[in-house]
N, C-alpha and C positions, 0 to 999 in steps of 0.2 A: 161695612160696605155702605157707601153713600146711597146707592139705590135702595137698600133695605131701610135706611133711615127715612128716605123720601116716602116709601110705601107705608111705613109706620106712622109718619106724620099725617099722611092722607087718611089712614084708618082712624087715627085719633080725632080728626076733624069729623069723620062720619059718626063716630061714637058720640061726640059732643052734640051733633045735630039730632041724634036719636035720644038725647037726654042722659047719657052716661058721663059721669065724672071719671076722668082717666089720667094716668101719668105715663110718660114715655120712659121706659127703662132700658138701658143698654147694659147687657150682662146681667149678673145675678146679685151684685153687691147691694142692691136696694132692698133685698128680701131678707126676712128673718123669721124665726120661730116665735110663736106666742106661747104663753103659759098654758093655753088651752089646746096646744098642738096644731093650731091653724097657722096659715101663712099670713104674715103681715108685711106691709111696706115699712121702710125705715121711719116714715113720719107717724107711724102708729095705726094706720088704717088697715083693716082686714081686707085681704085680697079675695075677691069673689068671682071676677071674670078676667080672662086673659085672652088677648089676641096676640099671636106669636109669629115670629119669622123662623123659629127653629123647626126643623123637619121632625116628624114623628119618629123617624128612624134614629135620629140623634137622641131623642128622649128615651127610646127603648135601649140604646147602647148605654146611656147613663144609668138606667135601672139595672141592667144586667151586670154592668161593671160593679155596681154597689153590692149586688147579691153575691157575686163570686168573690168579692173582697171582704165578706163577712157581714154585710147588711147593717153596719153600725150607723146610728144617727150622728150626723155631723153638726157642729155648732151653727152652721148656716145651711138652709135648705139647698139641695142640689136641684138641677133642672127637673129630674123626674119627680122629686118631692113636690114641686110646685104644680107641674102640669098633669100629674096623675093623682093629685090630692082629691079626695071625695067631696070636699067642700069648694073646690075651684071649678068653675065652668069654663072650658076652653072653647073658644068660638071657631072650632074646626073639628068636625067629627073624626073619630078614630078610624073609620073606614077609608079615609083619605090615604092612610098608610098603605092600603092595597092598590088603589087606583093610581098612585104616584110611583108605584114600584114597577120598573120595566120588565120584571120577571113574569108579569101577567101574560105577556106574549099575545096581545090581542089578535095578531095575525092568525093564530091557530084555529080558533072557532069560526073565522071568516076568511079562510084562505083564498076564496075566489073573488074577494072584494078588490076592485081596481083602485080603491082609495087607501089601501094599507100596503106597506112594504113588507117583504118577507123578513121574518125575525126568528131567531133560534137561540137556544142556550148552548149550542155547539158551533164551533168555528166552521163556516161554510166552505165548500170545496170548489165552487165554480163561479162565484160572483163577488164583485167589489162590495165592501161592507164597512160599516162603522162598528167599532167595539166600544160599548158603553157600560159603565158601572150601573148596576140595577137600581141603586139608590142615589145616583149622582144627579146633579142639576147644574145648569149654567155652563155646560160644556166642559166641566172639570173632568180630567182624565179620559177624554174621548180621543180615540185614534181612528184613522182612516187607512184601510188596506186595499190593495188591488186584489184581483182574483187569484194571484199567485202568492198572496200573503206578504207582499212587500209593503212596508210602512210608507205611507204617503205623507201624512201629517199627524201630529199629536198635540193635544192641549194638556199641560200639566195642571195639577190641582189636588183636591182632597179626595176622600173615599178610596184610599189606597187598598184597604182591606176588603172592599166590596167585590162580590162576584160580578161577572159581566154577561151581557147578552150581545148578540151579533145581529145587526140590522142591515138589510140590503141598502146600498147607497144608490139613490136615484141619480139620474144623469144631471149633473150640476151645470147650470148655465151662468157664465160670468158676463155681467153687463158693466162696461166701463171699468173692468178690473175688480168688480165686487160681486160676491155671492150674497143672495138674500134669502131670508126665511120669514114666513108669516106665523105669528102666534095669535091665535084667536080664542075667545072664551064665550061661555054662555052663562046666563043667569036664569035659573029655572030650566026651561027647555027652549029658550029663545036666544038668538045671537045677541051679544051685548057689546062687542068691541073687538078690535084687532090692533096689532102692532107689527111693524116691519123692521127687522134688524138686518144689518149687512156688514160684511167684512171681506178682507182681501183673501182670506183662507176659507176652506170649505166647512170648518168647524165654527159655528156661530155660538158665541159665549155671552155671558152676562156683561162682559166688557165691550161687546160689539155695539157700535152706535145705532140709534134708531134713525130711520129714514122718515122724513115728514111724508104723510100720506093722507089722502082723503077719498071719499066715495062720491063720485059725481053722478047725477041722474042721466038716464038714457035720453039722448036728444032725438032719437028716431021717432 
């Protein structure tokens, strides 16, 4: 995906600014085993740090598939061999596998919060809802249903084997034929940025274009 390449190129620039020598690798063909059982790049350098676009869920699936298949060492390291190797530091903590999993159902411990939509692991009986794979991202395999369980929209994609959660659908407002969603993030405990994506359908995906946006000061 082009967007993932752009993200990786940006992070490579950040790493360079921080003094790290790095290489941009697409796929796993550039990695190999060393005689010392460590992971090496094809140019002979030992891999010590990794910043990744792969989700932890994909890493776990790679590991489990290997275990159920007999756990034999392959000529080239697989995804889990690299990212779960004791001598490789991945610049994303393992606990992110929990916070990025929609099955955490944040609505349950804060059911009175006006800022959280209702969410359940069971199909609701009386409200319009989104059906989302628990490990999905980018709008893949998301469906919208009305309160009578009639399909309104669906976005195809990966994560076919993933279990699903059901999230209440907020009243969607269309402006000039487009629906918008805000994605924001924090660094530490402070607001660090946001982006606005929009699309002609209610399911905003990673292919949905960004809308130019800015924050203007209060003139009052």
